[in-house]
C-alpha positions as semicolon CSV with decimal commas, in nm:
position;residue;x (nm);y (nm);z (nm)
1;M;-4,005;11,070;10,289
2;F;-4,279;10,900;10,488
3;Q;-4,195;11,088;10,808
4;R;-4,282;11,427;10,659
5;Y;-4,632;11,426;10,805
6;P;-4,729;11,262;11,134
7;T;-4,973;10,973;11,119
8;K;-5,270;11,186;11,234
9;K;-5,221;11,426;10,947
10;K;-5,186;11,145;10,692
11;V;-5,512;10,993;10,810
12;L;-5,682;11,334;10,806
13;Y;-5,563;11,410;10,451
14;S;-5,676;11,066;10,336
15;L;-6,021;11,099;10,493
16;I;-6,076;11,445;10,345
17;I;-5,977;11,334;9,996
18;L;-6,192;11,021;10,026
19;S;-6,489;11,229;10,145
20;F;-6,459;11,468;9,851
21;I;-6,441;11,174;9,609
22;V;-6,744;11,002;9,765
23;M;-6,945;11,326;9,771
24;E;-6,869;11,425;9,412
25;T;-6,866;11,084;9,244
26;P;-7,078;11,066;8,928
27;L;-7,218;10,729;9,039
28;I;-7,453;10,907;9,281
29;L;-7,640;11,043;8,979
30;L;-7,774;10,691;8,924
31;A;-7,967;10,732;9,251
32;N;-8,096;11,079;9,163
33;T;-8,464;10,996;9,190
34;T;-8,733;11,127;9,421
35;E;-8,846;10,786;9,545
36;P;-8,602;10,664;9,814
37;F;-8,657;10,902;10,107
38;V;-8,414;10,913;10,398
39;L;-8,513;11,125;10,699
40;G;-8,783;11,291;10,490
41;M;-8,540;11,403;10,217
42;P;-8,470;11,262;9,873
43;F;-8,166;11,035;9,878
44;F;-7,953;11,272;9,667
45;L;-8,005;11,559;9,912
46;F;-7,942;11,332;10,211
47;W;-7,620;11,201;10,051
48;N;-7,482;11,550;9,990
49;L;-7,576;11,675;10,337
50;L;-7,429;11,367;10,503
51;W;-7,090;11,415;10,335
52;W;-7,103;11,790;10,393
53;F;-7,136;11,726;10,767
54;V;-6,857;11,465;10,754
55;L;-6,625;11,712;10,579
56;T;-6,715;11,987;10,825
57;A;-6,628;11,756;11,115
58;L;-6,298;11,659;10,949
59;F;-6,204;12,023;10,897
60;L;-6,289;12,096;11,262
61;I;-6,064;11,809;11,372
62;G;-5,791;11,944;11,145
63;Y;-5,825;12,288;11,300
64;L;-5,810;12,149;11,653
65;I;-5,490;11,949;11,587
66;N;-5,311;12,246;11,425
67;W;-5,341;12,104;11,078
68;G;-5,107;12,275;10,832
69;S;-4,856;12,397;11,090
70;K;-4,502;12,268;11,082
71;E;-4,519;12,192;11,453
72;S;-4,743;11,919;11,581
73;S;-5,006;11,996;11,841
74;E;-4,808;11,801;12,103
75;T;-4,511;12,038;12,081
76;V;-4,736;12,342;12,104
77;I;-4,896;12,204;12,421
78;D;-4,558;12,111;12,575
79;E;-4,413;12,462;12,526
80;S;-4,682;12,640;12,726
């Protein structure tokens, strides 16, 4: 059961789910004020942009390692 997905894919799935949870958690609404500025943006906007970039990077990594295919990227490289 645990060998269904290689370790890279398990880590990728876990990081994506964790990133969605952190980005959409209702606790961030407690910090939804205009006062703490980070890089010239309100904290709420910075928080959402930060996790958006993290998720974009994770999806790019998933694309590059053939995420979702039944074959791992190592077997695809070895065949060519």
